[in-house]
Every structure is written in structure tokens, then in C-alpha cells.
N, C-alpha and C positions, 0 to 999 in steps of 0.2 A: 503494499501499498504505500502509495505516494503523501508524503504530509503536506497539508494544506500550508499558504505563504502567504503570509500575513504580514501588512505595511499600513502606512499611514500614522504610526506614532511621532512622539516628537514631546516639544515643552511648550508647553500651554501654563498661562498666568490663570489663578484660579478665576471661575466666571467666565472663562472660554473656552473653545470650541476644538473640535477632534473629529476626522471622520477615519476611522478605519476599515481597510478592504483587507478580505481575504478569497484568496482562488483555491479552490480545491477542482480535482482529477472528477470527473460525472461518474466516477467509479464511487467517491465517497459521496459526492455532492445529491444524485441523484435519490429522488424520493426518502431524502434520510431529514433526522431532524438535523440542524448546526449552532452549534452553539460557542458562543464567546466565554474566553475563562480569562481570571488574571492571577498572577503571582507577586507578592511581595516578599523578599529577600526575609527569612528565618519563618515563614509561614507559608501553610499549606494554600496550591490553587485552588482557587474558589468561582464555583459558578455566575456568570454576571448575566447572561440573559442567551437563551433560546429561540429561533425558529424554526418551523416545521416547516414541510415542501407543500403545505397547503395554505402555509402564512400565518397560521397562529402563533401567537405569541408570549412571552412570559420574561419575568423579572424577577432580579435579587431586589429587596427588597429597596437596599441603600440606592439603587438605582434609579427606580421607577418616578417616571415623569421628566428624567434630565436624559435619559441614554434610548434611543430606539433603534431597535436590531432589524433588519430586513435583507433579502435576498433578492437577486438575479438567479433564476432559471435556469435562464439561454446562457449565461456567461458563467455560469460554474461559482457565482461571487456571493458572500457574503459580507455586510456590510453593518458597522456597529458607529454609530452619529451621537455622539458625546459632547451634549449641551452642560452649561453652569457647572462646569466641571470644578472638584474640590480636591485639595492635597491628598485627602485617603482616596483618590482614584488612580494613584500614582501606583505603576508597577507594571510588568510584564504581561502583554494580552498576547491571547493565543485562541485560534478559530481550532475546532474538532467535530467529529461525528462522534456519536454513542461508540462505536468499533472502536476509533481512535483512542478513545479516553478508558473502555477496558482493557484494552493492549496498552495503555500509557505510550503511544506512539503521539510524538509533539513536532508541529515544527519549531520555526526560531523562534517564532512569537517576534512582538514590536512592541517598543518602550515608550511608556506613558510617562512623563515628568509631569507635572503639577506644581508648579511656585503660589506660594501664600504671598 
């Protein structure tokens, strides 16, 4: 399985916005739930948001109303629009499918740093 490729991270000020993108192979993306996860040094990787192939979305409580997950089923791409960023959003962001999570197979991630 080829790992997804994340991009779009960077440095943002608190209150600012970033848009993350993740391109996955058709094998991973097709008919699959896709999720965004983040990891802070010293802490376990945590789930942030998921989107099903049919467009159902769910978010961890801490990002509700600020982050929006979406997907383009033609481009095999999933996005994470992050608004009203907070310092606690800092971390490395990854996207993955349930199979990738179960097999602990991850891409390189993209670093998000929010300065207060």
C-alpha cells in the first residue's frame, strides 16, 4: 500500500487559517473513509476529522466549528480547512484510511505550527 502524501502545512498566527491536502492512491481512497490525524511530540497521535465516501463528516470536539474536512473523489484528495487556529492545533498532521491506521502505515505528514 502506497502511503498518502500530505501537504499544505506551515506557520500561521493564532486566528489564522491553513488548508491541508492529502493525495492518496485510488486503492486507498476509493469507497473508503478518510481521516485526518495529528501528533504532538510526547503525545499519542489523535484523530481530528473523518469523511466518508458519501460525504458524512465527523470532528473531534476541539475543532468543531473551526475545521472543515472535504474530499474530491475524482482527484483522490482529501482536504482539511483549518480556521481560527489556536496554538494547541500545532502538530504534525497526517491523513489515512482505516486500513492504514490498523496497519500503522503512515505518510510523512505535514507540520502545522501556530504562533500565539
